[in-house]
N, CA, C and O atoms as a GROMACS GRO file, in nm:
protein
  472
    1MET      N    1  -0.806   0.433   5.331
    1MET     CA    2  -0.855   0.409   5.198
    1MET      C    3  -0.985   0.331   5.209
    1MET      O    4  -0.999   0.245   5.295
    2LYS      N    5  -1.078   0.360   5.122
    2LYS     CA    6  -1.205   0.287   5.118
    2LYS      C    7  -1.206   0.197   4.996
    2LYS      O    8  -1.145   0.227   4.894
    3ARG      N    9  -1.275   0.086   5.009
    3ARG     CA   10  -1.291  -0.007   4.898
    3ARG      C   11  -1.432   0.011   4.844
    3ARG      O   12  -1.528   0.014   4.921
    4TYR      N   13  -1.445   0.021   4.716
    4TYR     CA   14  -1.575   0.032   4.654
    4TYR      C   15  -1.596  -0.089   4.564
    4TYR      O   16  -1.522  -0.107   4.467
    5ARG      N   17  -1.692  -0.170   4.594
    5ARG     CA   18  -1.725  -0.287   4.513
    5ARG      C   19  -1.875  -0.300   4.515
    5ARG      O   20  -1.937  -0.298   4.621
    6ASN      N   21  -1.934  -0.314   4.398
    6ASN     CA   22  -2.079  -0.329   4.386
    6ASN      C   23  -2.154  -0.218   4.459
    6ASN      O   24  -2.261  -0.242   4.515
    7GLY      N   25  -2.098  -0.097   4.459
    7GLY     CA   26  -2.166   0.016   4.520
    7GLY      C   27  -2.152   0.026   4.670
    7GLY      O   28  -2.201   0.122   4.729
    8GLU      N   29  -2.086  -0.070   4.734
    8GLU     CA   30  -2.071  -0.066   4.880
    8GLU      C   31  -1.942   0.004   4.918
    8GLU      O   32  -1.844   0.001   4.844
    9ILE      N   33  -1.944   0.067   5.033
    9ILE     CA   34  -1.824   0.131   5.087
    9ILE      C   35  -1.786   0.057   5.213
    9ILE      O   36  -1.866   0.042   5.305
   10TRP      N   37  -1.662   0.010   5.218
   10TRP     CA   38  -1.614  -0.061   5.336
   10TRP      C   39  -1.508   0.025   5.402
   10TRP      O   40  -1.408   0.061   5.340
   11ASP      N   41  -1.529   0.057   5.526
   11ASP     CA   42  -1.437   0.144   5.598
   11ASP      C   43  -1.340   0.068   5.687
   11ASP      O   44  -1.279   0.128   5.775
   12PHE      N   45  -1.324  -0.063   5.668
   12PHE     CA   46  -1.240  -0.140   5.760
   12PHE      C   47  -1.094  -0.095   5.758
   12PHE      O   48  -1.023  -0.114   5.857
   13GLU      N   49  -1.049  -0.037   5.649
   13GLU     CA   50  -0.909   0.003   5.641
   13GLU      C   51  -0.882   0.132   5.717
   13GLU      O   52  -0.768   0.162   5.750
   14THR      N   53  -0.986   0.210   5.744
   14THR     CA   54  -0.967   0.337   5.815
   14THR      C   55  -1.046   0.338   5.945
   14THR      O   56  -1.067   0.445   6.003
   15ALA      N   57  -1.087   0.223   5.991
   15ALA     CA   58  -1.162   0.216   6.117
   15ALA      C   59  -1.073   0.263   6.231
   15ALA      O   60  -0.951   0.267   6.218
   16GLU      N   61  -1.135   0.298   6.341
   16GLU     CA   62  -1.058   0.342   6.457
   16GLU      C   63  -0.957   0.236   6.494
   16GLU      O   64  -0.977   0.117   6.471
   17GLU      N   65  -0.849   0.281   6.553
   17GLU     CA   66  -0.745   0.188   6.595
   17GLU      C   67  -0.802   0.082   6.688
   17GLU      O   68  -0.894   0.109   6.765
   18SER      N   69  -0.748  -0.036   6.680
   18SER     CA   70  -0.800  -0.149   6.755
   18SER      C   71  -0.742  -0.158   6.896
   18SER      O   72  -0.749  -0.262   6.960
   19GLY      N   73  -0.683  -0.049   6.943
   19GLY     CA   74  -0.630  -0.047   7.079
   19GLY      C   75  -0.507  -0.135   7.095
   19GLY      O   76  -0.480  -0.183   7.206
   20GLY      N   77  -0.433  -0.158   6.988
   20GLY     CA   78  -0.313  -0.239   6.997
   20GLY      C   79  -0.338  -0.389   6.995
   20GLY      O   80  -0.243  -0.466   7.000
   21ARG      N   81  -0.464  -0.430   6.987
   21ARG     CA   82  -0.496  -0.573   6.986
   21ARG      C   83  -0.465  -0.630   6.847
   21ARG      O   84  -0.516  -0.582   6.746
   22GLU      N   85  -0.382  -0.731   6.844
   22GLU     CA   86  -0.350  -0.799   6.719
   22GLU      C   87  -0.449  -0.912   6.698
   22GLU      O   88  -0.492  -0.976   6.794
   23VAL      N   89  -0.487  -0.937   6.572
   23VAL     CA   90  -0.588  -1.038   6.544
   23VAL      C   91  -0.544  -1.133   6.434
   23VAL      O   92  -0.451  -1.106   6.358
   24ILE      N   93  -0.614  -1.246   6.430
   24ILE     CA   94  -0.598  -1.347   6.326
   24ILE      C   95  -0.734  -1.365   6.260
   24ILE      O   96  -0.836  -1.369   6.329
   25LEU      N   97  -0.735  -1.376   6.128
   25LEU     CA   98  -0.858  -1.405   6.055
   25LEU      C   99  -0.853  -1.550   6.008
   25LEU      O  100  -0.752  -1.595   5.954
   26GLY      N  101  -0.962  -1.622   6.029
   26GLY     CA  102  -0.976  -1.758   5.980
   26GLY      C  103  -1.094  -1.763   5.885
   26GLY      O  104  -1.205  -1.724   5.923
   27LEU      N  105  -1.072  -1.809   5.764
   27LEU     CA  106  -1.176  -1.807   5.662
   27LEU      C  107  -1.200  -1.946   5.605
   27LEU      O  108  -1.106  -2.014   5.563
   28ASP      N  109  -1.326  -1.987   5.603
   28ASP     CA  110  -1.367  -2.114   5.542
   28ASP      C  111  -1.460  -2.079   5.427
   28ASP      O  112  -1.574  -2.039   5.448
   29GLY      N  113  -1.410  -2.095   5.305
   29GLY     CA  114  -1.488  -2.058   5.188
   29GLY      C  115  -1.527  -2.178   5.106
   29GLY      O  116  -1.444  -2.265   5.077
   30GLY      N  117  -1.653  -2.184   5.070
   30GLY     CA  118  -1.700  -2.298   4.992
   30GLY      C  119  -1.798  -2.259   4.884
   30GLY      O  120  -1.812  -2.141   4.850
   31THR      N  121  -1.864  -2.359   4.830
   31THR     CA  122  -1.958  -2.338   4.722
   31THR      C  123  -2.091  -2.286   4.772
   31THR      O  124  -2.162  -2.218   4.698
   32THR      N  125  -2.127  -2.316   4.897
   32THR     CA  126  -2.256  -2.269   4.948
   32THR      C  127  -2.243  -2.147   5.038
   32THR      O  128  -2.332  -2.062   5.041
   33SER      N  129  -2.133  -2.138   5.113
   33SER     CA  130  -2.117  -2.023   5.202
   33SER      C  131  -1.970  -1.999   5.233
   33SER      O  132  -1.884  -2.084   5.209
   34THR      N  133  -1.945  -1.880   5.286
   34THR     CA  134  -1.810  -1.841   5.328
   34THR      C  135  -1.822  -1.779   5.466
   34THR      O  136  -1.905  -1.690   5.488
   35VAL      N  137  -1.741  -1.825   5.560
   35VAL     CA  138  -1.744  -1.775   5.697
   35VAL      C  139  -1.605  -1.728   5.735
   35VAL      O  140  -1.505  -1.793   5.702
   36CYS      N  141  -1.599  -1.614   5.803
   36CYS     CA  142  -1.472  -1.562   5.853
   36CYS      C  143  -1.487  -1.531   6.001
   36CYS      O  144  -1.586  -1.470   6.042
   37ILE      N  145  -1.390  -1.574   6.080
   37ILE     CA  146  -1.387  -1.537   6.221
   37ILE      C  147  -1.264  -1.450   6.245
   37ILE      O  148  -1.163  -1.460   6.176
   38CYS      N  149  -1.277  -1.365   6.345
   38CYS     CA  150  -1.167  -1.281   6.388
   38CYS      C  151  -1.141  -1.315   6.534
   38CYS      O  152  -1.232  -1.310   6.616
   39MET      N  153  -1.017  -1.348   6.566
   39MET     CA  154  -0.983  -1.382   6.704
   39MET      C  155  -0.853  -1.313   6.742
   39MET      O  156  -0.772  -1.280   6.656
   40PRO      N  157  -0.833  -1.290   6.872
   40PRO     CA  158  -0.709  -1.223   6.913
   40PRO      C  159  -0.589  -1.316   6.902
   40PRO      O  160  -0.602  -1.438   6.913
   41VAL      N  161  -0.473  -1.256   6.881
   41VAL     CA  162  -0.349  -1.332   6.885
   41VAL      C  163  -0.326  -1.370   7.031
   41VAL      O  164  -0.336  -1.286   7.120
   42ILE      N  165  -0.294  -1.496   7.053
   42ILE     CA  166  -0.269  -1.546   7.188
   42ILE      C  167  -0.122  -1.585   7.197
   42ILE      O  168  -0.072  -1.660   7.113
   43SER      N  169  -0.055  -1.535   7.297
   43SER     CA  170   0.087  -1.564   7.316
   43SER      C  171   0.107  -1.713   7.342
   43SER      O  172   0.028  -1.777   7.411
   44MET      N  173   0.214  -1.766   7.285
   44MET     CA  174   0.246  -1.907   7.306
   44MET      C  175   0.285  -1.935   7.450
   44MET      O  176   0.279  -2.050   7.494
   45SER      N  177   0.324  -1.831   7.525
   45SER     CA  178   0.361  -1.851   7.664
   45SER      C  179   0.238  -1.860   7.755
   45SER      O  180   0.248  -1.904   7.869
   46ASP      N  181   0.123  -1.817   7.704
   46ASP     CA  182  -0.002  -1.825   7.780
   46ASP      C  183  -0.069  -1.960   7.757
   46ASP      O  184  -0.050  -2.022   7.652
   47SER      N  185  -0.146  -2.004   7.854
   47SER     CA  186  -0.223  -2.126   7.831
   47SER      C  187  -0.344  -2.088   7.746
   47SER      O  188  -0.399  -1.978   7.759
   48LEU      N  189  -0.383  -2.178   7.660
   48LEU     CA  190  -0.495  -2.150   7.570
   48LEU      C  191  -0.627  -2.151   7.645
   48LEU      O  192  -0.656  -2.245   7.719
   49PRO      N  193  -0.707  -2.046   7.627
   49PRO     CA  194  -0.838  -2.045   7.693
   49PRO      C  195  -0.930  -2.147   7.626
   49PRO      O  196  -0.915  -2.178   7.508
   50ASP      N  197  -1.023  -2.196   7.702
   50ASP     CA  198  -1.121  -2.292   7.649
   50ASP      C  199  -1.260  -2.242   7.684
   50ASP      O  200  -1.295  -2.241   7.802
   51PRO      N  201  -1.339  -2.202   7.590
   51PRO     CA  202  -1.314  -2.205   7.445
   51PRO      C  203  -1.226  -2.089   7.401
   51PRO      O  204  -1.209  -1.990   7.472
   52LEU      N  205  -1.170  -2.104   7.280
   52LEU     CA  206  -1.090  -1.996   7.224
   52LEU      C  207  -1.179  -1.875   7.199
   52LEU      O  208  -1.294  -1.891   7.157
   53PRO      N  209  -1.131  -1.755   7.224
   53PRO     CA  210  -1.214  -1.636   7.207
   53PRO      C  211  -1.233  -1.600   7.060
   53PRO      O  212  -1.137  -1.594   6.983
   54VAL      N  213  -1.355  -1.578   7.022
   54VAL     CA  214  -1.388  -1.529   6.888
   54VAL      C  215  -1.443  -1.389   6.906
   54VAL      O  216  -1.545  -1.369   6.972
   55LEU      N  217  -1.375  -1.292   6.847
   55LEU     CA  218  -1.416  -1.153   6.859
   55LEU      C  219  -1.535  -1.121   6.769
   55LEU      O  220  -1.620  -1.040   6.804
   56ALA      N  221  -1.539  -1.186   6.651
   56ALA     CA  222  -1.647  -1.159   6.556
   56ALA      C  223  -1.654  -1.271   6.454
   56ALA      O  224  -1.557  -1.343   6.430
   57ARG      N  225  -1.772  -1.283   6.393
   57ARG     CA  226  -1.798  -1.382   6.289
   57ARG      C  227  -1.879  -1.316   6.180
   57ARG      O  228  -1.972  -1.241   6.209
   58ALA      N  229  -1.843  -1.343   6.055
   58ALA     CA  230  -1.918  -1.289   5.941
   58ALA      C  231  -1.938  -1.399   5.839
   58ALA      O  232  -1.854  -1.488   5.826
   59ALA      N  233  -2.050  -1.394   5.768
   59ALA     CA  234  -2.080  -1.496   5.668
   59ALA      C  235  -2.133  -1.431   5.541
   59ALA      O  236  -2.192  -1.323   5.543
   60ALA      N  237  -2.109  -1.499   5.430
   60ALA     CA  238  -2.157  -1.455   5.299
   60ALA      C  239  -2.176  -1.578   5.212
   60ALA      O  240  -2.171  -1.691   5.261
   61GLY      N  241  -2.197  -1.557   5.084
   61GLY     CA  242  -2.224  -1.666   4.991
   61GLY      C  243  -2.098  -1.737   4.941
   61GLY      O  244  -1.996  -1.741   5.008
   62CYS      N  245  -2.109  -1.790   4.823
   62CYS     CA  246  -2.006  -1.873   4.759
   62CYS      C  247  -1.877  -1.796   4.734
   62CYS      O  248  -1.879  -1.680   4.692
   63SER      N  249  -1.764  -1.863   4.760
   63SER     CA  250  -1.634  -1.805   4.727
   63SER      C  251  -1.549  -1.900   4.643
   63SER      O  252  -1.427  -1.885   4.634
   64ASN      N  253  -1.614  -1.999   4.582
   64ASN     CA  254  -1.544  -2.091   4.492
   64ASN      C  255  -1.540  -2.026   4.354
   64ASN      O  256  -1.644  -2.011   4.290
   65HIS      N  257  -1.422  -1.988   4.309
   65HIS     CA  258  -1.410  -1.917   4.181
   65HIS      C  259  -1.454  -2.001   4.062
   65HIS      O  260  -1.490  -1.946   3.958
   66ASN      N  261  -1.452  -2.133   4.077
   66ASN     CA  262  -1.500  -2.219   3.968
   66ASN      C  263  -1.652  -2.212   3.954
   66ASN      O  264  -1.705  -2.238   3.846
   67SER      N  265  -1.720  -2.176   4.060
   67SER     CA  266  -1.866  -2.170   4.059
   67SER      C  267  -1.920  -2.031   4.024
   67SER      O  268  -2.017  -2.020   3.949
   68VAL      N  269  -1.856  -1.925   4.077
   68VAL     CA  270  -1.912  -1.791   4.060
   68VAL      C  271  -1.821  -1.696   3.982
   68VAL      O  272  -1.860  -1.582   3.955
   69GLY      N  273  -1.702  -1.740   3.946
   69GLY     CA  274  -1.608  -1.654   3.876
   69GLY      C  275  -1.515  -1.584   3.975
   69GLY      O  276  -1.544  -1.573   4.094
   70GLU      N  277  -1.402  -1.538   3.921
   70GLU     CA  278  -1.299  -1.479   4.006
   70GLU      C  279  -1.344  -1.352   4.076
   70GLU      O  280  -1.319  -1.336   4.196
   71ASP      N  281  -1.410  -1.263   4.005
   71ASP     CA  282  -1.450  -1.136   4.065
   71ASP      C  283  -1.546  -1.155   4.181
   71ASP      O  284  -1.530  -1.096   4.288
   72ALA      N  285  -1.647  -1.238   4.160
   72ALA     CA  286  -1.746  -1.262   4.267
   72ALA      C  287  -1.682  -1.334   4.386
   72ALA      O  288  -1.714  -1.303   4.501
   73ALA      N  289  -1.594  -1.429   4.360
   73ALA     CA  290  -1.526  -1.500   4.469
   73ALA      C  291  -1.440  -1.404   4.550
   73ALA      O  292  -1.441  -1.407   4.673
   74ARG      N  293  -1.367  -1.320   4.481
   74ARG     CA  294  -1.282  -1.222   4.549
   74ARG      C  295  -1.366  -1.126   4.633
   74ARG      O  296  -1.331  -1.096   4.747
   75GLU      N  297  -1.474  -1.078   4.578
   75GLU     CA  298  -1.561  -0.986   4.651
   75GLU      C  299  -1.618  -1.051   4.776
   75GLU      O  300  -1.628  -0.987   4.881
   76THR      N  301  -1.656  -1.177   4.766
   76THR     CA  302  -1.709  -1.247   4.883
   76THR      C  303  -1.603  -1.261   4.991
   76THR      O  304  -1.630  -1.236   5.108
   77ILE      N  305  -1.482  -1.300   4.953
   77ILE     CA  306  -1.373  -1.314   5.049
   77ILE      C  307  -1.342  -1.179   5.114
   77ILE      O  308  -1.327  -1.171   5.236
   78GLU      N  309  -1.334  -1.074   5.033
   78GLU     CA  310  -1.307  -0.941   5.088
   78GLU      C  311  -1.419  -0.897   5.181
   78GLU      O  312  -1.394  -0.838   5.286
   79LYS      N  313  -1.542  -0.925   5.144
   79LYS     CA  314  -1.657  -0.881   5.224
   79LYS      C  315  -1.658  -0.947   5.361
   79LYS      O  316  -1.676  -0.878   5.462
   80VAL      N  317  -1.640  -1.079   5.368
   80VAL     CA  318  -1.645  -1.145   5.499
   80VAL      C  319  -1.527  -1.103   5.587
   80VAL      O  320  -1.541  -1.090   5.708
   81MET      N  321  -1.411  -1.082   5.526
   81MET     CA  322  -1.297  -1.036   5.605
   81MET      C  323  -1.322  -0.894   5.658
   81MET      O  324  -1.294  -0.866   5.774
   82ALA      N  325  -1.373  -0.806   5.572
   82ALA     CA  326  -1.403  -0.670   5.615
   82ALA      C  327  -1.511  -0.668   5.722
   82ALA      O  328  -1.500  -0.594   5.820
   83ASP      N  329  -1.616  -0.747   5.704
   83ASP     CA  330  -1.725  -0.753   5.802
   83ASP      C  331  -1.674  -0.804   5.937
   83ASP      O  332  -1.711  -0.749   6.041
   84ALA      N  333  -1.591  -0.907   5.937
   84ALA     CA  334  -1.538  -0.961   6.063
   84ALA      C  335  -1.451  -0.857   6.133
   84ALA      O  336  -1.456  -0.843   6.255
   85LEU      N  337  -1.370  -0.785   6.055
   85LEU     CA  338  -1.287  -0.681   6.116
   85LEU      C  339  -1.372  -0.570   6.176
   85LEU      O  340  -1.347  -0.524   6.287
   86LEU      N  341  -1.472  -0.526   6.101
   86LEU     CA  342  -1.560  -0.419   6.151
   86LEU      C  343  -1.633  -0.462   6.278
   86LEU      O  344  -1.638  -0.387   6.375
   87LYS      N  345  -1.689  -0.582   6.276
   87LYS     CA  346  -1.763  -0.632   6.392
   87LYS      C  347  -1.675  -0.646   6.515
   87LYS      O  348  -1.722  -0.632   6.628
   88SER      N  349  -1.547  -0.675   6.494
   88SER     CA  350  -1.456  -0.694   6.607
   88SER      C  351  -1.397  -0.562   6.656
   88SER      O  352  -1.331  -0.559   6.760
   89GLY      N  353  -1.422  -0.455   6.583
   89GLY     CA  354  -1.363  -0.327   6.620
   89GLY      C  355  -1.217  -0.317   6.582
   89GLY      O  356  -1.144  -0.234   6.636
   90SER      N  357  -1.174  -0.401   6.490
   90SER     CA  358  -1.035  -0.403   6.445
   90SER      C  359  -1.023  -0.342   6.308
   90SER      O  360  -1.124  -0.310   6.244
   91ASN      N  361  -0.901  -0.325   6.263
   91ASN     CA  362  -0.879  -0.279   6.127
   91ASN      C  363  -0.769  -0.362   6.062
   91ASN      O  364  -0.710  -0.450   6.125
   92ARG      N  365  -0.745  -0.334   5.938
   92ARG     CA  366  -0.650  -0.415   5.861
   92ARG      C  367  -0.511  -0.416   5.922
   92ARG      O  368  -0.441  -0.517   5.915
   93SER      N  369  -0.470  -0.306   5.983
   93SER     CA  370  -0.334  -0.300   6.039
   93SER      C  371  -0.318  -0.392   6.160
   93SER      O  372  -0.206  -0.422   6.199
   94ALA      N  373  -0.428  -0.436   6.220
   94ALA     CA  374  -0.422  -0.526   6.336
   94ALA      C  375  -0.403  -0.672   6.297
   94ALA      O  376  -0.372  -0.755   6.382
   95VAL      N  377  -0.421  -0.705   6.170
   95VAL     CA  378  -0.416  -0.845   6.125
   95VAL      C  379  -0.271  -0.893   6.120
   95VAL      O  380  -0.186  -0.833   6.054
   96ARG      N  381  -0.244  -1.001   6.192
   96ARG     CA  382  -0.110  -1.061   6.194
   96ARG      C  383  -0.103  -1.189   6.114
   96ARG      O  384   0.006  -1.229   6.073
   97ALA      N  385  -0.215  -1.254   6.092
   97ALA     CA  386  -0.216  -1.378   6.014
   97ALA      C  387  -0.355  -1.401   5.957
   97ALA      O  388  -0.456  -1.358   6.014
   98VAL      N  389  -0.358  -1.470   5.844
   98VAL     CA  390  -0.483  -1.509   5.780
   98VAL      C  391  -0.471  -1.657   5.747
   98VAL      O  392  -0.374  -1.699   5.684
   99CYS      N  393  -0.570  -1.734   5.788
   99CYS     CA  394  -0.575  -1.876   5.756
   99CYS      C  395  -0.693  -1.896   5.661
   99CYS      O  396  -0.808  -1.870   5.697
  100LEU      N  397  -0.665  -1.943   5.541
  100LEU     CA  398  -0.768  -1.961   5.440
  100LEU      C  399  -0.789  -2.108   5.408
  100LEU      O  400  -0.693  -2.184   5.392
  101ALA      N  401  -0.914  -2.147   5.399
  101ALA     CA  402  -0.953  -2.278   5.348
  101ALA      C  403  -1.064  -2.249   5.246
  101ALA      O  404  -1.180  -2.232   5.282
  102VAL      N  405  -1.026  -2.244   5.119
  102VAL     CA  406  -1.120  -2.204   5.014
  102VAL      C  407  -1.130  -2.315   4.910
  102VAL      O  408  -1.030  -2.359   4.854
  103SER      N  409  -1.252  -2.361   4.886
  103SER     CA  410  -1.271  -2.467   4.788
  103SER      C  411  -1.240  -2.414   4.648
  103SER      O  412  -1.257  -2.295   4.620
  104GLY      N  413  -1.194  -2.502   4.562
  104GLY     CA  414  -1.161  -2.466   4.425
  104GLY      C  415  -1.018  -2.416   4.409
  104GLY      O  416  -0.976  -2.385   4.298
  105VAL      N  417  -0.945  -2.407   4.519
  105VAL     CA  418  -0.806  -2.361   4.513
  105VAL      C  419  -0.718  -2.485   4.528
  105VAL      O  420  -0.672  -2.519   4.637
  106ASN      N  421  -0.696  -2.551   4.415
  106ASN     CA  422  -0.624  -2.678   4.420
  106ASN      C  423  -0.507  -2.684   4.322
  106ASN      O  424  -0.456  -2.793   4.294
  107HIS      N  425  -0.465  -2.571   4.272
  107HIS     CA  426  -0.355  -2.566   4.178
  107HIS      C  427  -0.265  -2.449   4.219
  107HIS      O  428  -0.315  -2.349   4.271
  108PRO      N  429  -0.135  -2.459   4.198
  108PRO     CA  430  -0.045  -2.350   4.237
  108PRO      C  431  -0.085  -2.213   4.179
  108PRO      O  432  -0.066  -2.111   4.245
  109THR      N  433  -0.140  -2.210   4.059
  109THR     CA  434  -0.182  -2.081   4.003
  109THR      C  435  -0.302  -2.025   4.080
  109THR      O  436  -0.313  -1.904   4.097
  110ASP      N  437  -0.392  -2.113   4.127
  110ASP     CA  438  -0.505  -2.068   4.210
  110ASP      C  439  -0.453  -2.012   4.342
  110ASP      O  440  -0.500  -1.908   4.389
  111GLN      N  441  -0.358  -2.082   4.400
  111GLN     CA  442  -0.301  -2.038   4.528
  111GLN      C  443  -0.234  -1.901   4.512
  111GLN      O  444  -0.250  -1.814   4.598
  112GLN      N  445  -0.161  -1.882   4.404
  112GLN     CA  446  -0.094  -1.754   4.380
  112GLN      C  447  -0.196  -1.643   4.360
  112GLN      O  448  -0.175  -1.530   4.405
  113ARG      N  449  -0.305  -1.672   4.292
  113ARG     CA  450  -0.411  -1.574   4.270
  113ARG      C  451  -0.469  -1.526   4.404
  113ARG      O  452  -0.489  -1.406   4.424
  114ILE      N  453  -0.496  -1.620   4.493
  114ILE     CA  454  -0.549  -1.585   4.624
  114ILE      C  455  -0.447  -1.501   4.702
  114ILE      O  456  -0.484  -1.401   4.764
  115LEU      N  457  -0.321  -1.540   4.699
  115LEU     CA  458  -0.217  -1.462   4.770
  115LEU      C  459  -0.209  -1.320   4.714
  115LEU      O  460  -0.191  -1.225   4.790
  116ASN      N  461  -0.222  -1.306   4.582
  116ASN     CA  462  -0.221  -1.173   4.523
  116ASN      C  463  -0.339  -1.089   4.570
  116ASN      O  464  -0.325  -0.968   4.590
  117TRP      N  465  -0.454  -1.151   4.586
  117TRP     CA  466  -0.572  -1.079   4.637
  117TRP      C  467  -0.543  -1.024   4.775
  117TRP      O  468  -0.574  -0.909   4.806
  118LEU      N  469  -0.484  -1.108   4.859
  118LEU     CA  470  -0.457  -1.066   4.997
  118LEU      C  471  -0.357  -0.952   5.000
  118LEU      O  472  -0.322  -0.904   5.108
   0.00000   0.00000   0.00000
């Protein structure tokens, strides 16, 4: 399936298989910028590499819904996640966890809204 937002087509959901590599997305969203990294899942039985491997990094603008509105915030979050997946050669089915730190999400209804987006 393709996502169409603001005239853009994102193919991250139908990208080539990621070769069985499972990934984690980490997103830091704020009023000035939003950054998403994609990293491989690391087994707890393995020792952690130093530095931790980052497969891809993507950045975009504001994702604080209080500043830009819900639609724009959602589009920014979706865009950085899609960009990080594409850059890493992964797709949505490879994602095992998402860690979000988004400014403006300080009420249970805000948290539920973000979970619904995901």
